[in-house]
N, C-alpha and C positions, 0 to 999 in steps of 0.2 A: 300098386298104390302110386298115386301122383306124388311128385317130389317138388318141394319148394326150397329155393336157395335164399336165405336171408342174409343180406349184405349190409352191415351197419357197424360202425366203430363203437357204438354204445351196446354194452352187454345187456342193459335193461331193455332196450328196444328189441334186441334179438330174442331175449327171453319171453317178452310179452307176445311177440309175433309167433314164436314157436308154439306157445300154449294155444293161441287162437287157431293157428293153422293145423296143429295136431288134432284139435277138437273137430276139425272139418276133414279129417282123414288124409292129411298130407304128411308124408315123411319129410323131415326137415334136415337140411344141411346148412351150416353157418359159415360165414366168412367175415373177418373184421375190416377188410378193405377190398378194393377192386382187384388187386393182384392175386390175393387169395381166392377171390371169387372166380377169376379167370382160370386158375388151376383146377378148381372144383368142376368147372364146366368142361374142361378138357377131359376129366375123368368120366363124368356122366352129365349129360345135359339135362337140367331140371325142366319141369313143366312150367314153373312160375319162378320169377326172380323178383324179390322185394329189395329194391336198390336205394340205399341212402344217397343223398346228394353230396355231402361234404365229408370226405374221409381222407385219412393220411395214406401215404404210399401211392395209391392210385384212386382218384376220385371217380364219380359216376360217369362223366363224359368220356374220360380216357378209357374206362372199362367198356362202355358201350361201343366205342370205336374199335377197341382191340377185340372184343367179342365178335363183332361182325366181320372183322378181317381175318382173325387167326383160327377161329374154331370152325372146323369143317364138320357140319352135322346136318342131317336132313330134318332133325327136330329143332324147331324154332320156339324158344320159350316165350311166354307172355311176360313182359317186363313192366313192373310197376315202379315208377319213379317216386320215391318217398321223400317228402320235404316238409320243413316247418314254414317255408315261405310260399306265399301265393303270388309269386312274381311271374307274370305272363311271359316275359322274355326267357326266363330260365326254363319254364315249362315247355315253351315252344322249342327251345334249344334241345331239351331232352327228347322231345318227339322227333326232331330232325336227326338226332343221333341214334334213334332206334327204340326208344321207350314206347310202349303201347298205351299206357295209362298213367295217371298220377294220383297220388293219395296224400292228403295232408296229415302230418303228425301233430299231435298224438292221435292215433286212430283206435277205434274199439272194434269189437267183434262184429257189430251190426254194420259199421261202415265198410269193413273189410269184406264181409260176406256179400254186401250189396255190390261192391266193385268186382268181386270174383264172379258173381252171378251175371252181372252185366257183360263180363268178358267171356261168358260161356264156360267157365271153369268149374262151376258147381251147379 
């Protein structure tokens, strides 16, 4: 079964994403911030990471840099940068740090399914 790591400091966003992704046959792992997410990736690298932009402890950009530097794995997850802002500079910065795609919040099943299909994940 494919695995998705949902990284968001909002329990509501994690819960909504969990329900959508489980309906698409993904096993879900959750983290409240980038530091927790990095620890989860060291345990087992997921297939997909849904990554919030602004989090306490360790934000998205720090997580992306740390993931690329510290996690030694042949498996490279597809990383979706999840944001409420449509700021071109931030999105470009996320891509430069290792994100593969972005998705605007709030998202629904149709939007997420289209993004996953476009990335070849479903």
